[in-house]
C-alpha positions, 0 to 999 in steps of 0.5 A, a space after each residue: 814374327 813377321 809374316 807375308 801373304 796372309 789375309 783375313 777374307 771372311 768374319 763371323 760373329 754372335 756376341 752380345 750385339 747384334 748377331 751376325 753382323 758388324 753394326 755392334 762395333 760401329 753402332 753399339 748396344 749399351 748395356 747396364 749389368 754385370 753379366 751378359 749372354 749373347 744375342 742369338 740368331 733364328 737357328 732354324 735358318 741353319 738347321 733341321 729342328 730336330 738335329 738343332 735340339 741336340 745341339 748346346 748354344 755354343 755349338 751352334 753359335 760355333 758353326 754358325 758364325 763359322 759358315 757366315 765366315 766361310 760364305 764371305 771368303 768364297 772358299 768352299 772348305 779351309 785347309 785347317 780348323 783351328 779353335 781356342 777356348 778357354 772353358 769349352 761346352 761349359 754348359 753341357 758339363 754341367 749338365 752332365 755332371 748335375 744329371 750325375 748326380 741327381 739321378 745317383 749315376 744312373 741313366 745318364 744321357 750320353 749326348 751331354 757327356 759327348 758335348 762336354 769336351 773342349 774339342 767338340 766345338 772345332 770337330 763339330 764345325 768340321 763335320 758340318 763343313 765336310 771338311 777333313 783337314 787339319 783340326 786342332 783345339 787349344 785350351 790356354 784359358 785367356 791367350 787360347 785365342 792367341 795359341 790356335 792363331 799362332 798355329 794356324 800362322 806357323 802352318 802358314 809359314 811351313 806352306 802346309 796350307 793356304 787357307 784356315 779357320 780361326 775361331 774363338 769360342 766361350 759361353 758364361 753360364 749362370 753358375 760359372 759367373 757366380 763362381 769367378 765373383 767369388 774371386 772379384 772378376 766381376 763388378 756389382 754394379 755397371 751403370 753403362 758397359 760402354 763407358 766401362 772405363 769410367 769404373 776403373 777405381 775398382 776391380 773386375 768388369 762385366 761378363 760377355 761371351 761369344 763365337 768369332 771365326 776368322 777365315 785367313 788365306 795366303 791370296 787378297 780377295 777383293 772381300 779382304 779385310 786387312 793383311 796380318 802382318 806381325 804376331 808375337 807371344 811371350 810369356 814374362 818378358 824378360 825385357 820391358 814390353 815397351 821395348 818388346 813393341 819397338 822391337 816387333 814394329 821393327 821387325 814389321 819394318 815399322 815404327 811408333 809413328 806408323 800405328 795408327 791405333 794401338 787397340 787393347 783389352 782395357 775392361 774397366 778393371 783396376 789391375 787389368 788396365 793399369 799394365 796397358 797404362 804403363 806400357 802404352 803411356 810412354 809410347 802413344 797418346 790418348 788418340 791413338 789408345 783404343 779398347 774393344 771389351 765394352 763391346 764383347 764383354 770379358 771372356 777368356 776369348 775376347 781377344 778374338 773379337 779385338 782382332 774382329 773389330 780392328 780388321 772391320 775398322 781397317 777395312 772401313 778405314 776408321 774406328 769410332 769415337 766409342 772406341 778410342 781413349 780420347 773419344 774422337 773418331 779416329 779415321 784414315 787408319 792404315 796400321 792396327 796394333 792390337 795389343 793384349 795381356 792375360 794377367 800380366 803374365 801372357 803378352 800378345 802382339 798382332 800388327 794388321 795392315 791396310 790391303 
């Protein structure tokens, strides 16, 4: 799908890197454990202490990152708020179920139940911003954020909105980390998260979490990060992904040689990374293949951090060496192709260009 006049005018993020900052993209923090939780900002600057006590971490992260994106864009209220989440408020869900068992289904606190639903995140953002416009939530595991983004882009195509706040939010609790570990989702030992691809001879990655907000608008501003040129989401393609990429770029009136970096979801997992190598090996050189999950970790909506990273790199005009497969800084960047897949079934392509 080729797009016209859609710009990223504001961003906000809370992740395992420095919160509410883009420094983590260019000057990241390295870890040496398989489970890493977000670095939280000082929420006292954003919420009344009494209100804050009744809010879960993921809700506070989502609201604060959304406020940052909106503040950057200069738009008071977006026309739409659309959220992608793979797990929703899983921590509150655990607390409610734990209380249900411990208290023998008596004297249950309604707050945990109310905040345990997936669409609580998008709703709470809207309530906090007093935004009464279009509001939706997508829960599709590894392509939750992509479906949320597609919804926004279709609304832009139909001229029903002029701005949209699209967010990706997930948390990785200790319990869920243990559950996924039973099916080899994580590596038993992580030496250095920034060098996770050096451990791609085994299964699993390292767990992260985060909240990313992106403010899209049909009007370019002085603060615009990048222009969204094309988007495609496909399931079990009947033709090779290589051909899909070529056709996608042709539809966007670009060639393979025009792409400065193809940013991927490589994460150190042998099966996951092999797919990227097979698809991109014949299309791009190591100097033009990038990856981002060493910065944010593996979680269902990590692709939102990938899109944030791509937008920031385009705005700055370079991609740092730790994000390039060859280990060389890529400068004078004008076009980034973001390619992700989930279990080699769902594939997505996002094309960003300099404004």
